[in-house]
C-alpha positions in Angstrom: -57.4 24.0 79.6 -55.9 26.8 82.0 -56.3 24.3 85.1 -54.3 21.5 82.7 -51.2 24.4 81.9 -51.0 25.0 85.8 -50.8 21.5 86.9 -48.1 20.9 84.2 -46.2 24.2 85.1 -45.9 22.7 88.7 -43.3 20.2 88.6 -44.3 17.2 90.9 -41.8 16.2 94.2 -39.1 13.9 92.3 -38.8 16.2 89.7 -38.0 19.2 92.2 -35.4 16.8 93.8 -34.2 15.5 90.5 -35.2 11.9 91.2 -36.9 9.1 89.7 -40.1 7.9 91.8 -38.6 4.7 92.6 -35.6 6.3 94.4 -34.8 5.3 97.5 -35.0 6.7 101.0 -31.3 7.3 101.0 -31.6 9.1 97.5 -34.1 11.4 98.4 -32.4 12.4 101.7 -29.0 13.1 99.6 -30.9 15.0 96.9 -32.6 17.0 99.3 -29.1 17.9 101.4 -27.5 18.9 98.6 -30.5 21.1 97.1 -31.1 22.6 100.7 -27.5 23.8 100.5 -27.9 25.1 97.1 -31.1 27.2 97.8 -30.8 28.0 101.1 -31.7 32.1 101.6 -28.6 32.4 103.6 -26.2 30.8 101.5 -27.1 31.0 98.1 -26.5 34.1 95.4 -30.2 34.2 94.1 -32.7 36.9 94.9 -34.2 36.3 98.5 -37.7 35.7 97.0 -36.8 33.3 94.1 -34.5 31.5 96.9 -37.2 31.2 99.7 -39.8 30.0 97.4 -37.6 27.6 95.8 -36.3 26.5 99.2 -40.0 26.4 100.2 -40.9 23.8 97.7 -37.9 21.3 98.3 -38.8 21.2 102.0 -42.4 20.6 101.1 -41.1 17.8 98.8 -38.9 16.5 101.1 -41.4 16.6 103.9 -43.8 14.6 101.8 -41.1 11.6 100.5 -39.5 11.1 103.5 -42.5 9.8 105.0 -43.6 6.5 103.7 -47.7 7.0 104.1 -47.8 10.6 102.7 -45.3 9.0 100.1 -47.4 6.3 99.2 -50.4 8.6 99.1 -48.7 11.0 96.8 -47.6 8.4 94.6 -51.1 6.8 94.1 -51.9 11.0 93.3 -49.8 10.9 90.3 -50.3 7.7 89.3 -47.1 5.9 89.9 -47.1 2.6 91.4 -44.2 0.6 92.5 -46.1 -2.7 93.0 -47.5 -4.9 90.7 -44.8 -3.1 87.8 -43.0 -5.7 86.2 -40.2 -4.5 83.5 -38.3 -6.9 81.5 -34.3 -7.0 81.1 -32.9 -4.5 79.1 -31.3 -7.2 76.6 -32.9 -10.7 77.1 -30.2 -12.3 74.4 -27.8 -11.8 76.9 -27.1 -14.0 79.7 -27.8 -12.3 83.0 -24.4 -13.7 84.8 -21.3 -13.7 83.0 -19.1 -16.7 83.8 -15.3 -15.9 83.6 -14.2 -16.6 80.3 -10.9 -19.0 81.1 -9.9 -18.9 77.8 -8.4 -15.0 78.5 -6.6 -16.5 81.2 -2.7 -17.4 81.8 -3.9 -20.6 83.7 -5.5 -22.9 81.6 -6.9 -24.8 84.2 -8.5 -23.2 87.2 -6.8 -25.4 89.8 -3.4 -24.3 88.2 -2.9 -21.6 90.1 -0.6 -20.3 92.7 -1.6 -20.1 96.1 -2.3 -17.0 98.1 -0.6 -15.8 101.3 -3.9 -16.5 103.5 -4.1 -20.1 101.8 -0.3 -20.6 102.3 -0.5 -19.4 106.1 -3.7 -22.1 106.6 -1.6 -25.0 105.3 1.3 -24.2 107.6 -1.0 -23.8 110.2 -2.7 -27.3 109.5 0.4 -28.9 109.1 1.6 -27.6 112.6 -1.6 -28.8 114.1 -0.7 -32.4 112.6 2.6 -32.3 113.7 2.0 -31.6 117.5 -1.1 -34.0 117.2 1.6 -36.6 116.3 4.2 -35.7 118.8 1.6 -35.7 121.7 0.3 -39.2 120.6 3.9 -40.1 121.2 4.5 -38.6 124.1 1.8 -40.2 125.6 2.4 -43.8 124.6 6.0 -43.6 126.0 4.4 -42.0 129.1 2.2 -45.0 129.4 5.4 -47.7 128.6 3.8 -49.0 125.2 6.8 -49.5 123.0 6.7 -49.0 119.2 7.9 -52.4 118.3 5.5 -54.3 121.0 1.7 -54.7 119.3 -0.8 -53.4 121.0 -2.8 -56.8 121.9 0.2 -58.0 123.2 1.0 -55.4 125.8 -2.4 -56.5 127.5 -1.7 -58.7 130.3 -3.0 -62.5 130.0 -5.1 -64.0 132.7 -2.8 -67.1 134.7 -4.9 -70.1 134.7 -2.5 -71.1 138.0 -5.3 -69.8 140.0 -8.4 -71.6 139.1 -9.1 -74.8 141.0 -11.0 -77.7 138.9 -13.6 -78.9 141.0 -14.6 -82.3 140.4 -18.1 -84.1 139.7 -17.5 -86.0 142.3 -17.6 -83.5 145.1 -21.4 -82.8 143.6 -22.5 -86.3 144.2 -20.7 -86.7 147.5 -23.1 -83.0 148.8 -25.9 -84.3 146.9 -25.8 -87.8 149.1 -25.4 -85.9 152.3 -28.7 -84.2 151.7 
């Protein structure tokens, strides 16, 4: 019986730091820094013996909980396991994510809203780009000598048939006879 009261009198490391056993490393560090400033023997108004004892307990708790392997062993010692514990959500009747209620909005349709400054700027840049591409295409066409009225397929020069001489079959027959 005496042993049980001694173990209950000594709080565990998590309660010393005012944390839950599932606290993150950042939360542990934050709590340690706050408590070490509060209970440091040089800065506290508590009696020196009380402040030193409390400061040692806080340092011991932080030394154990700041190292992952020692923290795991300590968690096993106190009976806490952060693995395999599935906790149900607080209220199963509520949806996990709330969708936006458009009935409360001034706009009846999600697409019926004014454009933001960034959207207007993007549209302006796209318009300038389109205009620049059209001007570039017209400039290239003018430099090539194309005109707007003349279709492209008519601007291709046709091969003239004047240079082609027809070979008569009589020449081949004479050639065969000479052989």
